[in-house]
Backbone as CSV, one residue per row, in Angstrom:
resi,resn,N_x,N_y,N_z,CA_x,CA_y,CA_z,C_x,C_y,C_z
1,MET,-23.039,26.923,-28.790,-22.634,26.181,-29.959,-23.658,26.428,-31.069
2,VAL,-23.172,26.691,-32.256,-24.042,26.908,-33.409,-24.251,25.587,-34.118
3,LYS,-25.480,25.225,-34.380,-25.789,23.995,-35.098,-25.898,24.282,-36.594
4,ALA,-25.464,23.321,-37.403,-25.574,23.480,-38.850,-27.045,23.482,-39.260
5,ASN,-27.408,24.446,-40.070,-28.754,24.487,-40.631,-28.678,25.099,-42.014
6,ARG,-29.798,25.313,-42.647,-29.802,25.818,-44.028,-29.196,27.204,-44.158
7,ASP,-29.233,27.991,-43.092,-28.733,29.356,-43.177,-27.237,29.472,-42.909
8,ASN,-26.730,28.689,-41.951,-25.330,28.878,-41.581,-24.396,27.808,-42.152
9,ALA,-24.893,26.906,-42.967,-24.054,25.862,-43.559,-24.381,25.674,-45.035
10,PRO,-24.298,26.735,-45.824,-24.717,26.636,-47.225,-23.818,25.778,-48.102
11,THR,-22.582,25.485,-47.680,-21.680,24.731,-48.549,-21.654,23.237,-48.253
12,LEU,-22.400,22.779,-47.247,-22.423,21.355,-46.951,-23.286,20.605,-47.957
13,ALA,-22.925,19.348,-48.211,-23.690,18.522,-49.147,-25.104,18.303,-48.607
14,ARG,-26.091,18.301,-49.513,-27.489,18.163,-49.113,-28.182,17.105,-49.964
15,ASP,-29.198,16.476,-49.368,-30.000,15.528,-50.128,-31.104,16.275,-50.875
16,GLN,-31.998,15.548,-51.549,-33.039,16.179,-52.359,-34.006,17.006,-51.530
17,SER,-34.099,16.745,-50.227,-34.998,17.500,-49.353,-34.305,18.694,-48.712
18,GLY,-33.029,18.896,-49.016,-32.298,20.024,-48.459,-31.634,19.734,-47.126
19,HIS,-31.690,18.493,-46.658,-31.066,18.134,-45.392,-29.569,17.921,-45.583
20,VAL,-28.782,18.404,-44.609,-27.333,18.242,-44.660,-26.988,16.758,-44.550
21,MET,-26.092,16.299,-45.451,-25.650,14.905,-45.452,-24.243,14.825,-44.876
22,GLY,-23.954,13.751,-44.182,-22.622,13.536,-43.622,-21.712,12.837,-44.603
23,VAL,-21.440,13.475,-45.720,-20.602,12.864,-46.748,-19.542,13.845,-47.216
24,ALA,-18.571,13.325,-47.913,-17.535,14.141,-48.521,-17.342,13.662,-49.955
25,SER,-16.810,14.531,-50.764,-16.539,14.168,-52.155,-15.137,13.596,-52.278
26,PRO,-14.963,12.536,-53.070,-13.623,11.997,-53.266,-12.779,12.951,-54.090
27,GLY,-11.529,13.075,-53.692,-10.585,13.922,-54.409,-9.445,13.075,-54.945
28,ALA,-8.236,13.563,-54.764,-7.043,12.861,-55.243,-6.939,11.498,-54.575
29,CYS,-6.365,10.535,-55.294,-6.180,9.198,-54.717,-4.765,8.707,-54.996
30,GLN,-4.323,7.809,-54.127,-2.992,7.216,-54.246,-3.084,5.723,-53.948
31,GLN,-2.146,4.991,-54.503,-1.968,3.581,-54.182,-0.515,3.409,-53.756
32,VAL,-0.318,2.936,-52.532,1.036,2.738,-52.020,1.264,1.244,-51.845
33,SER,2.145,0.673,-52.662,2.474,-0.753,-52.564,3.470,-0.963,-51.436
34,PHE,3.198,-1.972,-50.605,4.101,-2.216,-49.478,4.435,-3.688,-49.301
35,ASN,4.319,-4.477,-50.344,4.692,-5.894,-50.258,6.209,-6.005,-50.338
36,ASN,6.815,-6.106,-49.185,8.250,-5.962,-49.083,8.771,-6.940,-48.039
37,SER,9.480,-7.958,-48.434,9.969,-8.967,-47.488,11.018,-8.408,-46.529
38,ALA,11.627,-7.276,-46.874,12.620,-6.663,-45.986,11.951,-5.921,-44.829
39,GLY,10.633,-5.712,-44.907,9.930,-5.010,-43.836,10.143,-3.508,-43.847
40,ASP,10.542,-2.961,-44.990,10.772,-1.519,-45.089,9.456,-0.770,-45.233
41,ALA,9.336,0.340,-44.533,8.166,1.204,-44.657,8.280,2.037,-45.928
42,VAL,7.137,2.356,-46.519,7.094,3.233,-47.685,6.136,4.378,-47.396
43,GLN,6.353,5.516,-48.066,5.552,6.712,-47.845,4.703,7.058,-49.047
44,SER,3.591,7.729,-48.764,2.760,8.310,-49.812,3.373,9.645,-50.227
45,THR,2.749,10.289,-51.186,3.095,11.677,-51.475,2.308,12.557,-50.495
46,ALA,2.623,13.833,-50.456,2.002,14.754,-49.507,0.516,14.955,-49.820
47,PHE,-0.280,15.076,-48.759,-1.718,15.299,-48.908,-2.000,16.750,-49.283
48,THR,-3.068,16.943,-50.051,-3.491,18.291,-50.437,-4.828,18.666,-49.816
49,SER,-5.404,17.756,-49.010,-6.649,18.068,-48.307,-6.492,17.666,-46.846
50,THR,-7.509,17.941,-46.037,-7.392,17.732,-44.592,-8.098,16.481,-44.078
51,VAL,-8.714,15.693,-44.964,-9.343,14.436,-44.559,-8.972,13.376,-45.585
52,ILE,-8.573,12.194,-45.085,-8.250,11.079,-45.976,-9.039,9.851,-45.549
53,ARG,-9.273,8.966,-46.496,-9.834,7.639,-46.229,-8.770,6.636,-46.641
54,ILE,-8.446,5.704,-45.746,-7.459,4.673,-46.062,-8.090,3.293,-45.920
55,VAL,-7.680,2.404,-46.797,-8.072,0.992,-46.709,-6.936,0.181,-47.329
56,SER,-6.645,-0.973,-46.736,-5.518,-1.776,-47.160,-5.964,-3.165,-47.596
57,THR,-5.195,-3.758,-48.495,-5.480,-5.119,-48.942,-4.857,-6.164,-48.020
58,ALA,-4.066,-5.719,-47.035,-3.436,-6.634,-46.074,-3.301,-5.917,-44.737
59,ASP,-3.236,-6.677,-43.652,-2.982,-6.078,-42.346,-1.670,-5.307,-42.409
60,CYS,-1.669,-4.100,-41.824,-0.459,-3.279,-41.876,-0.408,-2.340,-40.673
61,PHE,0.724,-1.687,-40.523,0.893,-0.618,-39.545,1.145,0.666,-40.319
62,TYR,0.662,1.785,-39.768,0.856,3.059,-40.462,1.144,4.180,-39.475
63,ALA,1.761,5.225,-40.000,2.039,6.452,-39.244,1.765,7.626,-40.165
64,ILE,1.282,8.726,-39.605,0.980,9.924,-40.379,1.775,11.080,-39.785
65,GLY,2.387,11.897,-40.659,3.154,13.051,-40.190,3.893,13.707,-41.331
66,ALA,4.782,14.640,-40.984,5.542,15.373,-41.994,6.538,14.464,-42.710
67,ASN,7.160,13.553,-41.971,8.100,12.595,-42.550,8.010,11.293,-41.748
68,PRO,6.867,10.596,-41.818,6.635,9.448,-40.937,7.352,8.178,-41.392
69,THR,7.611,7.304,-40.427,8.112,5.965,-40.722,7.318,4.981,-39.877
70,ALA,6.514,4.171,-40.515,5.741,3.151,-39.813,6.650,2.008,-39.408
71,VAL,6.374,1.432,-38.242,7.147,0.290,-37.770,6.179,-0.819,-37.357
72,PRO,6.566,-2.078,-37.579,5.656,-3.192,-37.305,5.746,-3.754,-35.890
73,ASN,6.149,-2.938,-34.925,6.333,-3.463,-33.570,5.291,-2.953,-32.580
74,GLY,4.217,-2.385,-33.067,3.188,-1.880,-32.175,3.320,-0.408,-31.849
75,ALA,4.402,0.250,-32.272,4.569,1.680,-32.026,3.786,2.510,-33.043
76,SER,3.384,1.894,-34.153,2.556,2.565,-35.160,1.136,2.037,-35.049
77,HIS,0.210,2.697,-35.718,-1.202,2.298,-35.675,-1.436,1.069,-36.552
78,PHE,-2.283,0.162,-36.073,-2.618,-1.053,-36.817,-3.845,-0.788,-37.689
79,LEU,-3.800,-1.242,-38.932,-4.929,-1.155,-39.851,-5.234,-2.557,-40.363
80,PRO,-6.392,-3.124,-39.977,-6.731,-4.450,-40.484,-7.115,-4.402,-41.955
81,SER,-6.886,-5.461,-42.639,-7.196,-5.572,-44.061,-8.680,-5.337,-44.329
82,GLY,-8.957,-4.520,-45.344,-10.324,-4.336,-45.822,-11.200,-3.428,-44.996
83,VAL,-10.669,-2.783,-43.964,-11.471,-1.909,-43.104,-11.102,-0.449,-43.398
84,PRO,-12.036,0.331,-43.951,-11.718,1.726,-44.260,-11.758,2.610,-43.013
85,TYR,-10.822,3.540,-42.939,-10.780,4.517,-41.861,-10.649,5.909,-42.457
86,ASP,-11.325,6.877,-41.864,-11.210,8.278,-42.242,-10.415,9.003,-41.169
87,TRP,-9.458,9.829,-41.598,-8.616,10.560,-40.660,-8.506,12.022,-41.055
88,GLU,-8.506,12.884,-40.060,-8.186,14.292,-40.287,-6.666,14.387,-40.316
89,VAL,-6.134,15.073,-41.316,-4.690,15.198,-41.487,-4.333,16.652,-41.762
90,THR,-3.053,16.926,-41.778,-2.538,18.255,-42.098,-2.083,18.268,-43.552
91,VAL,-2.469,19.294,-44.284,-2.004,19.435,-45.669,-0.477,19.418,-45.667
92,GLY,0.099,18.651,-46.578,1.547,18.527,-46.671,2.101,17.312,-45.937
93,HIS,1.308,16.718,-45.037,1.757,15.510,-44.355,1.603,14.298,-45.260
94,LYS,2.172,13.175,-44.837,2.170,11.931,-45.609,1.763,10.787,-44.695
95,ILE,1.540,9.630,-45.293,1.320,8.409,-44.533,2.405,7.422,-44.911
96,SER,2.905,6.717,-43.914,3.890,5.666,-44.121,3.224,4.355,-43.743
97,VAL,3.538,3.296,-44.470,2.903,1.996,-44.227,3.942,0.884,-44.305
98,VAL,3.741,-0.141,-43.470,4.604,-1.319,-43.480,3.722,-2.535,-43.226
99,ASP,4.068,-3.630,-43.832,3.321,-4.882,-43.686,3.342,-5.342,-42.230
100,ALA,2.215,-5.795,-41.722,2.150,-6.314,-40.357,2.885,-7.646,-40.238
101,ASP,3.047,-8.353,-41.354,3.738,-9.640,-41.366,4.728,-9.643,-42.523
102,ALA,5.896,-9.072,-42.293,6.891,-8.954,-43.367,7.326,-10.313,-43.904
103,SER,7.165,-11.373,-43.123,7.595,-12.696,-43.595,6.700,-13.230,-44.706
104,SER,5.480,-12.678,-44.824,4.563,-13.183,-45.854,4.952,-12.712,-47.240
105,ALA,5.337,-11.462,-47.374,5.761,-10.881,-48.651,4.826,-11.238,-49.799
106,ALA,3.546,-11.247,-49.539,2.569,-11.549,-50.594,2.558,-10.440,-51.633
107,ALA,2.393,-10.815,-52.870,2.374,-9.825,-53.952,1.069,-9.045,-53.928
108,GLY,1.144,-7.790,-54.302,-0.061,-6.995,-54.478,-0.617,-6.331,-53.239
109,GLU,0.130,-6.238,-52.146,-0.351,-5.561,-50.956,-0.317,-4.057,-51.189
110,VAL,-1.476,-3.418,-51.031,-1.607,-2.000,-51.383,-2.409,-1.265,-50.321
111,LEU,-1.965,-0.051,-49.983,-2.743,0.872,-49.175,-3.363,1.864,-50.134
112,TYR,-4.703,1.925,-50.127,-5.425,2.874,-50.970,-5.760,4.104,-50.136
113,ILE,-5.466,5.271,-50.679,-5.686,6.533,-49.985,-6.561,7.409,-50.867
114,THR,-7.660,7.887,-50.322,-8.515,8.837,-51.037,-8.603,10.095,-50.209
115,GLU,-8.255,11.226,-50.808,-8.424,12.502,-50.122,-9.870,12.928,-50.285
116,LEU,-10.487,13.379,-49.185,-11.893,13.770,-49.200,-12.008,15.280,-49.077
117,THR,-12.939,15.835,-49.849,-13.129,17.282,-49.816,-14.553,17.606,-49.426
């Protein structure tokens, strides 16, 4: 296994001392509103990078894929409110999100998506 160092990883982000940092630069961002009393899932637009960061203003379920549909019955992944997650994704795929509690229908529920480069 080759370890990252100054010679074989010239494009990685570095601190002032030249040490490789475990960070990514923010790229395109999206806001997907999902406050929907009908419990319908909504989709993002297609991703243009291979890593995304997601964080939601409310508990929700999500699915990632070419044409995903999130469902609130435990078959999709759960995302708690306010907890950011980073995921490796395929360029061209999307994320679908649905409220974990469709009966609440609170206004302003949003999934924030940042593509990382």
